[in-house]
N, C-alpha and C positions, 0 to 999 in steps of 0.2 A: 257552384252550378256548372254542369258539364256544358262544353261549347257544342253546339249542334252542328253536326258535319253535313256539308251540302254538297252539291253537284255529284250525286252519287245515287245508285239504285239499291234499294233495300229489298231483299229477297224475303217475302213473307206475306201474310194476310194483312189487308189494308187496315182493317179494324184495329187489329192487335198492334201493329206497327204505329199507327197515329197515336194509340193509347200511350205509348212509350215517349212521344215526342213532348217537348216543353209545350205548355199552353201558351196561347198568344205569341207564336213565334214565326208565323207564316202571314205573307202579305196577301197570296192569292192561291186559290185552290182552283184547278181545272181538272173536271171529273168526267171520264167517258165511260160510265158504269155498264154492266151487262144490260142488255135491252130486253131480255126475256121475251123473246120473239114467239114462243109457243108455236113453232113450226110443225106442221103435220105431215111428215114424210118429205121425200126428196122432190125438189122442183126441177123440171126439165125445159129446154127451149123447143121451139117448134121442130128443130132437127134431132131432137131427143138426145142432145148433149146435156150433161147435168150442169146445173148452175152451182156454182161455187159461193154458197151462201154461208150465213152464221149457224153452224149446228154443233159448236164446240160445247163441252161439258159445262164450262164456266158460265154459259148463257141459259142454262136450263135449271128452273126452279119449280118445285113440286106444286106450287100454288101461289096465287096472287097474295095470300097472307104471309107465305114465306117471303116472297119478294119484297113485300112492304117492310117487313122486320129488318131484312138485310138493308133496304134502303134508309130506313130510320137510323140504323146502327151506324152506318158510314158516315151519314150527313151529321149526326151528333159528335161523332168523332172528329170530323173535319170543322165543325164549328169551334170546337174547344181549341184546336191549334191555331185558328185564325186569330190575328191581331184584332183589337176592338174596331178599328176601321177597316178590316179586311173585308175580302169578297170571294164570292165562288161563281164558276161558270161551271154549268152541267149540260151535256148534250144528250139527246135521244130521239127516239122516234115516237109515232102515235101509239106504240105498244107500251111504253113506259113512262113517257115524259110528264104526263098528266098525274100519274101517282107520285112521281119524284116531287112534282111542283107542290102538290097538296102536303107532303111530308115536310119540306123544307119550310113552308109558312107555319105548320103546326110547331116546328121546333124554334121559331123566332126569327129566321132569316126574313130579309125584306126584299121583295122582287123589284129591281130597278128597270129591266126590260126582258122581253123575250125576243129573241133574234131569230129569224127564218132563214137557215142556210139553204138557198135554192141551187141545185146541182145542175150544171150546164150539161152533164152527160149522165143522167140517171139510168139505172137498169130499168128496162121495159116491164110491164105486167104481162107476162107471157101467157097467162091463162085467159086474159081478157075479162076478167070478172070484177075489176074495179079500176080506178084511176091509176095510172102509173105514179108509184110514190117518189116524187121528184125532189123532197126537201126533208131536212131534219130540224128540229127545235132546239135552241140553246136558251137556258134560262141564266141571266146575270143577276145575282143576288147579293145585297150587302149583308154583313153578318146581323145586323139589327136595323130598326128603322132609324136609330140615332147615328148610326156609322156615317163618317164623313169618307165614303168610298172614293178612291181615285178614279177620274175619268179625264183622259188627255183628249179633250174636245178638239183643240187646235190641231193636233195631229191627225186625227180622223177627218177633219175637214180638209186638211192639206192633201191627204191621200186621196180624197173624193173630188180633186179639181176645184178647191175652194167652196164647196157645195157641203152643207150639213149632211152628214152620213145617216142613212136610214137603217132602220132594223130589218131589212131585207138584203141578204149578202149573196150575190150571185158569183159563185166559185165552183171550178170543177171537182170531181172526186179524185181521189189519189190513183194516179196511173203512170204509165212509162216508167222512167228511170227511178223516179220517187218510190215507187211501190216496191216494197222489200219482197223477195221471193226466197222459197226454200230450195234446198239441194234438187228437188224434182221440178223446179220452175212454177210451183205454184204460189199464190198468195201466202206469204208467211203469217200475216194476221188478217182476219177477214173484216175488221172494221178500222183499219188505219186511216187517220185523219191527214188531209193535205196540210202541209206545212203553212201554206197561205193562210188558212184558217186561224191556226195558233198565232201566227205573226201578227194578224189583225188584233186578236184578244190581248196578246201581251203588250202591243204598242198602244192599245186603247186603255188599258187598265193597270199597267205597272210602269215603273221607271226602272232603269238600270240600277243594278244591286239589289233590287226586291227579290224575295224568295217565293218561288212558285212551287207548289207541291201537286204532283199528279198521283193520286192513290190508285190509278188502274193505268200503269205506265205502258203496257203493251209494247208496242215496237219503237217507243221513244221519241215520238214527234215532239212533245213538249220539251223534253231535254235538248233535242237538237235545235229547235227554234230558240230556246232561252239562251243556249250557249252563244249562238250567233249575235243575239241581242243584248249580251252582256247582262242578263238576269241570272241570278243563282236558281238553281232547281234542285228537287228531290223527287225521285220516282219510287213508287212501290209497286211490286209485281210478283205474282206467285210462280209464274212459268219461267224455268230456267232457260229455255230456248228463246223466248222473248227477251229475256234479259241479255243473253249474250249478242243477240242481233242489235238490240238498242245500243248496247255498250260500243259495239263497232261504229254504229252510225253516228253516235254522238262524238266519238273521238274523231271521226272524219269531219265533223261540222267545224268550219272555220269562223271564229269570232270576227266581227267588224275591227278593223284595225284601230279606228277611233271610237271610243265608247260614246263620245259626243254626238255621234251619227246615229246612235240608236235610241235616241228621244228627240221630240219636237218641244222646244220650250213652250210652257203655258202661258198665255197673256196673263192670266189670273195670279200667276206666281211672280211676275216680273215687278220691278219697282214701281211703286205708285207716282205718278208725274201729275201734279195739278196743272191745270191750264195755266194759272199764273205764272208759272216757271217759264212756259213757252213765250209768254209776253215779256217777262223780264229779260229773257235772253235775246229779245229782239227778233225772234223767228216770225212771229206775228205782232205787229205794232198797234198801240192804241189808235182807234178810229178806223182800222181795217173793217171791211164789211165781210161778214161771213154769210154763207147761203147754202141752201140744201142742194143735192145734186140736181134737181130739175128746176132750181131757181125760182121756186114758188114763194119762199120765205127768206127774209134777211135780218140780219141784226149787226149792231156795230160793237166793237171790242172796246172795253174801257181799260184804263191802266192797271186796275186790280185783277184783270183777268175775267171780270163778269161781262155779261152781255146786255144791251139794252135794245128792246124791239118795243116801239111805240111808248106805252107807259108801263111796260113790264121789264124788270130788271132782275137778273139771277144768273146761275152758273150756266154753262154750255148746256147741261143736261136739263135744268129747270125750264130754261127759255126754249129749248128744242121740243120738250114735251108740251109746253103752253102753246106754241105756235100750231102744233099738230091736233091739239085737243086730246092728247094721249096721256095715260097715267104715268109714263115713264119714258125715257129717251137716252140712248147712248149717244151724247153730244159728239164724241170723238168720231163716230162714224157718220153722224148726220149732217155735221156742218163741214163745209168747204171754204177755200180761199183761193182767190185768182192769182196765179203766179205765170206769167209769161203767156198770157191768154189762155191757160188751162186751169180747170177746176181741180185743186188739190185738196184732198181730205186733210183736215187738221191732225188726224191721227199720225200722219207721216212726220210732223214734227216731234210728237211724242215719242216715236221710235227713235229719232235722231237723239234726243236726251237719254234714252235709255241705253243705247249704244255707249254713250259717253260714260255711264255709270258702270258698264259691264266690266 
């Protein structure tokens, strides 16, 4: 079997190129397909200057039926090249994202989230006929309902000041030095996406070394971000001008010196540490009293690592759930122990043992 060459741009039609790739070879697909904007003539600002919108030939389709056929074809090709536990991100506007969503569900994809990218600096609605369109929608879908897709929850929580990240992302559109320009100083690509958006997607749903495929490569944002974050990438693009600009951009992208900085370790993938080990090591002693952060409940530690509360005995999780009347409880987070007058979560001692195993 031929080795799949990565970190390159393939010049050609995305459906045909994906058909030539090995099945089950890609970890993640990020797709920014044509929006099929159905623009009716030029748009001008109040000062009569022309708005540089999306009017390229690649965004025009003769009918919704033609666009739907194209959408089903490229989605089917993308699903074939995804690994069984692979996933896909696709971005669009109200013009196309609902049609794309229906097609991917019909093909067997399983929607994990829709994410709203709220733009801090959207284009106004110059005609005043509707609300200013200030967002785009991303669909994150697993290859199938049974897929064990990757989600780096801890990385996203860390990036959001230790708060669970939500599905509305506030990010600026691509402007300034990041925006690629042609020889006349105009936007090289009308729908160039900001690197911050791709960075968040790759940090959330891939790990270093994973292969990311972008079938509508355009100005190369996916490749530039993937290179910096030590992900492998493969781009497909029909326009030779876009390819040349994307190649220069990616070559100028500097990878992180240490690949270990390109990922946040997942707690779920770290070694399992039973609470009994913490007791065995003397980090918490039999007879110590554990309590919740607000000191409403307490329990004593037994020599085998179980807890006793009144007439209830069990694990840190079982007793934590019992005292709260809850169906479940993460005892590592719920229980604390006093050290030097301070309430310390017992999870701190688990991390001490994990560091020793690293």
